[in-house]
C-alpha positions as CSV (number, residue, x, y, z in Angstrom):
1,M,128.2,-32.0,-78.2
2,A,124.6,-30.8,-78.7
3,L,123.2,-27.8,-76.9
4,N,121.1,-28.9,-73.8
5,T,117.7,-27.2,-74.1
6,N,116.5,-28.6,-70.8
7,K,114.8,-25.6,-69.1
8,D,115.5,-27.0,-65.6
9,L,119.3,-26.5,-66.2
10,K,119.2,-22.9,-67.4
11,M,120.2,-20.2,-65.1
12,Y,119.0,-17.3,-67.1
13,Y,116.1,-16.7,-69.5
14,S,115.7,-14.0,-72.1
15,I,112.9,-11.4,-72.0
16,K,111.4,-13.2,-75.0
17,E,111.2,-16.6,-73.4
18,V,109.7,-15.1,-70.2
19,A,107.2,-13.1,-72.1
20,N,106.1,-16.1,-74.1
21,E,105.9,-18.3,-71.0
22,L,103.8,-15.8,-69.1
23,S,101.6,-14.7,-72.1
24,V,102.5,-11.1,-71.8
25,T,104.5,-8.7,-73.9
26,E,108.1,-7.7,-73.4
27,T,107.0,-4.2,-73.1
28,T,104.8,-5.2,-70.2
29,L,107.8,-7.0,-68.5
30,R,109.9,-3.8,-68.9
31,Y,107.2,-1.5,-67.4
32,W,106.6,-4.0,-64.5
33,E,110.3,-3.6,-63.7
34,S,109.7,0.1,-63.0
35,V,106.5,-0.6,-61.0
36,F,107.6,-3.6,-58.9
37,P,110.9,-3.4,-57.1
38,Q,110.8,-7.2,-56.6
39,V,111.3,-7.6,-60.4
40,S,115.1,-6.9,-61.1
41,P,116.5,-9.0,-63.8
42,Y,120.3,-9.2,-64.4
43,K,121.4,-6.7,-67.1
44,G,124.6,-7.5,-68.9
45,A,127.0,-4.8,-70.2
46,N,125.0,-4.6,-73.3
47,G,121.7,-4.0,-71.4
48,V,120.2,-7.4,-72.3
49,R,117.9,-8.6,-69.5
50,R,118.5,-12.1,-68.1
51,Y,115.7,-13.5,-65.7
52,T,116.3,-16.1,-63.1
53,K,113.8,-18.7,-62.0
54,E,113.0,-16.5,-59.0
55,D,112.3,-13.5,-61.2
56,I,109.9,-15.6,-63.2
57,K,108.3,-16.9,-60.0
58,T,107.6,-13.2,-58.9
59,L,106.4,-12.3,-62.4
60,R,104.1,-15.3,-62.4
61,T,102.6,-14.1,-59.1
62,I,102.2,-10.6,-60.6
63,V,100.3,-12.1,-63.6
64,H,98.1,-14.0,-61.2
65,L,97.3,-10.9,-59.3
66,V,96.7,-8.6,-62.3
67,K,95.1,-11.0,-64.8
68,E,93.4,-13.7,-62.7
69,R,92.3,-11.7,-59.6
70,K,91.9,-8.5,-61.6
71,L,93.9,-6.3,-59.2
72,T,95.2,-2.9,-60.2
73,L,99.0,-2.6,-60.3
74,A,98.9,-0.6,-57.1
75,G,96.8,-3.4,-55.5
76,A,99.2,-6.1,-56.8
77,K,102.2,-4.1,-55.4
78,K,100.5,-3.8,-52.0
79,Q,99.8,-7.5,-52.1
80,L,103.4,-8.3,-52.9
81,K,104.7,-6.1,-50.1
82,N,102.7,-8.1,-47.7
83,G,105.1,-11.0,-47.2
84,G,102.8,-13.5,-45.6
85,T,100.3,-13.3,-48.5
86,K,102.9,-13.8,-51.2
87,E,103.4,-17.5,-50.4
88,T,99.6,-18.0,-50.5
89,V,99.4,-16.2,-53.8
90,E,102.3,-18.2,-55.4
91,T,100.9,-21.4,-54.1
92,N,97.4,-20.5,-55.6
93,S,99.1,-19.4,-58.9
94,D,100.9,-22.8,-59.2
95,V,97.7,-24.7,-58.5
96,I,95.8,-22.7,-61.2
97,D,98.6,-23.3,-63.7
98,R,98.5,-27.1,-63.0
99,L,94.7,-27.2,-63.3
100,K,94.9,-25.4,-66.6
101,R,97.4,-27.9,-67.9
102,I,95.2,-30.8,-66.7
103,K,92.2,-29.3,-68.3
104,N,94.1,-28.9,-71.7
105,E,95.3,-32.5,-71.4
106,L,91.7,-33.8,-70.7
107,L,90.4,-31.7,-73.6
108,G,92.9,-33.5,-75.8
109,I,91.9,-36.8,-74.6
110,K,88.2,-36.0,-75.2
111,Q,88.9,-34.9,-78.8
112,E,90.8,-38.2,-79.4
113,L,87.9,-40.1,-78.1
114,D,85.4,-38.2,-80.2
115,S,87.3,-38.8,-83.3
116,L,87.1,-42.7,-82.7
C-alpha cells in the first residue's frame, strides 16, 4: 500500500513543511513560539515539533500581520489577543492567499496565450 500524501488527511506537519508553506524560516517559527503563546506545536519525546492545522492557521495569521500589514511582533501579539479581530484577520488572510493563487494562475494563462 502506497503512502497517502494527501495533506487534508495529515494530522501533523513538520517544521520544515510549515516553514516552506508559509515562506518563513524554521528559526522564525521557533522564535515565534517564544513570542506568541498561541503557537504551541506538539513536541515528541525527542523534541521534534509537530504542527496541527490549527497551529498553521494561527501562524498564517501571524505572517499576514507581520509581513502583509507590517505590524511589529508586539503589535501582532496585541492583535491576536483581541479575539474579535482574529476572525477578521484570518478571513482577510485567506482571501489574500486565494487572490494570490488566482493571480498566479491568470499569469500562467497569459504566458500560454502569449506563446501562441
